[in-house]
N, C-alpha and C positions, 0 to 999 in steps of 0.2 A: 576356981579351975573350971571347972564343970559348969557353972552359969555363964562361964565367955564362950565357951563352945556352943552351947543353946543359943545364947543371944547372937556371935556369928550366921548361924544357920541360920537364924530368923529373919536375918539380914538379906543373907541368899537369897530366902525364897520371895522375899518381897520386893526385891532388885530384878525392877525390869531387866530382861536379857536382850541385847545388842545383838541386832540381826537383821534379818529382811526375809520378808514374806512374798514370795510368788506364785504365778499361774502359770503351769505350762500346757502345751497344748499341742496336739498332733492328728493328722490325718493320715491314715492308711489305707490306696485302693487296691480291691481284689477284683479278677474275673470271676463270673458266677460261674460255679462247675458242676454243683447239684441242685435242685430244684423240688419242693414239696407242696404237697397242696392235698386240702382235703376233698372224698366225692362219696358219694350216696347210692347206691343200690336197692331199689324197692319193688317189691313184688306184691302183685294182689291174684286174692283166691278167697272161694267159700268156707273154706277154713283153713284153719291155725298149721296143721300139719301141711297141707298142700302151698300154702302160702310160704314157708321155711323149706321146703322143696323146690317151687320154682325163685325162692332169692338165691341159695344156694346155687343152682343152675346157670343165672345169670352172673353171680359172682366169677364162678367159673370160665362162662364166656368171654367176661371182662379181662379175667387173667392169662386166659389165650390171646386175646388182642393185643395187650400190651406187651406181651413176650414175646412175641416176635419183633418188638421193636427196643428190646434188651432189659424191659422191664422184669426181674428174677421175683419169686415169689415170697421171699423174705423181706423184697421193697412195697410189700403189700400188708400193712398192720392194722390189724379190725382196733376201733375204736369203740363201737357198741350196737350193739342188736336191739330193737326194738319192734314190739309187734303189737298192732293198735288196730280194734274194732271199729267197724263202719258200720251205721245200725239203718235203716231207712224206714220213715213211718208211712201209711196210707195216706194221701191226701181226705180220703171221706172221713178219718176219724181226727182231722184238726177240725176243732173250732170256727165257725162263722164268726167273720170279722161284722163286731159291731150288730150279732144277731141278725145279719142281714143274711140272707140265703143267698148259697154261691151259684152261678151260674152252671147250669146243668140238672137242678134239683130239680124235683116236684114241687116244692114249694113256690114257683113260680107259675102253676097253675092253677084252676078252678080250686084243687080241695089241699087243703095242707099234707105238708111229707109228712110220714110216720117219723117217729121218734127215731135215728140213727143209733145202733149199736156201735159204741167204740171197742175200734180196732186194736188186737196185741200187736203190741213194736213187733217189729217182723228184723231180724236180723238178716244183716246185707251181707261184706265181706272184713275179711282181714289182709291188713297189711303188714307188711315186715319192709322194715325201714333198715340196711346197714352201714353206718360209716364205715369208712378206712381212710389210712392214712398214706398216699403217696408216693413213694420216693423214686424222682427218676435222678442214674447218675449221670446221667448227658443234658445239662442243664439247654444246650443249641437242640435239641430237639424235644423240648419242652411240650411246643403247639402240638407237633407233631403226634406225641403219644396220648395229649388229653384229648384229641379228635378221635383217636383209635376209641378212647375209652367210652367216648360220648356215644359212640355210634353204637357200641358193643350192648349198650344200656344204661351208664353211669351217668351221674349228673353231677358239674363243680360244685362243691358245698363252698369254695372261701377261696381265699386269694391264692395267688401263686407266693412262695419262700424262696428266695434264690440263695444258696449261699456258697462258700468256698468251701472247697474237701476237708479244710482243717479250722476250723470255725475258732477253736480257742489258740490255734498260732497266730490270728489275724487280732484277735483282740489284746494278746500278748505283746504284739508287736505296735499295736498301738499306746499302748498304754506306756510300755518303753521309750519308746519316742517322746512321748510327752513329759516324763518323768527328764529326762534328756534337756527337753527343751526347759522345762524350767531349774535344771543345775544352770546352764548358760545363760538366763536374763538374771541369776540370782550373780553370780560371777561378775556380768555386767554390771550390776547395781554394784556391788562391793568395790571393786574397781574406779567407778564413780565418787563414789564415798570415798575413796583412800584409806578403805578397807581392805583384811584379807578374810578371802569364805574360812570358815569351818566346816565341819559336819553339820549333817542336817538334824535337827530336831523334833519335827513330824512333817510325816508324807500322807497324805490322804487321797483317793480317787474321790475324782469330784462328780464326774459323768462319761458313761460309753454309751456313745452312740453309732445304730448298724442298719446300714440297709435303707438309707434316704433320710433318716430319722435326723441327722446332722444336719441335711442340708435343709428340712424342714421347720426346725428351730430356727435357724439362721436367717433366712426368710421372714419367719414370724414375728420375731424378736434378735433384729439384728445386733440393738444394743445390748446384748446377756453375752457379746463376745467380744474380745478383746480386737484391740485398730489389727494384730497383726494376727490374727485367727484364721489359720490353711483356707485357702480354696478344695473343694471336691478334684480327686484325683483319680477314681477311678471306677467303675461300674457299680461297685459297692463298696462303700467309706464307713471307714470304723474310724470314729471321732473318738478322744480322750482326752480329757484334762482332768491335770491333780493339782493340789495344792501343796505349797512346801514351804519349810523354814527351816532358813540355815542361822547359824549364828557366826560372829563377826569374832576371827580371832585376832 
């Protein structure tokens, strides 16, 4: 009896599962509500202490300038602060090119020039560089805010990143729509095969692309998407693709 049960279970394991495997796709478009970018604020001074003080004062000026446009202090998040030393070396301390006297040296006269004394390295200045992430809660005013920040002394350090107010909800909406599309395709194929669709055996997330990535991928590799791949529907597109396998009843 036990051997019969083991044999039956073995047969069920190796027996191919009757079902259908489909790919569901969906794009959900959202209007941008917030924007982010990195900015840098630099200050140069003869000493480290002065460089740090100037950097802080400059950062305060930038915060005040964009604060008048609705950017709160919490919307400026510090990423890093670095201090660099810039040093200068006098030209007289540099060796002549191929032992040829430089212009202005006495060796061009009738008498050879005396041996030059190697000058000591002279330290020049210190540069403080602050990197901050700036969040703009009104995407429509992003250009105006960035212009105000640059006029106050900041430098744009990266590209704009536009987002909806709740990006997690946007991703979830695209993923759920792709899963429903997979279910609808599986039901159509089951009816065409004269079968009745059963429960899903496996569902896996294939890809989620956001903020222009889907449009780029589709133009670069159009054959990688199905014939019924959706078009872009909004300013920010969230594209989701899932693979699902259903059994037949």
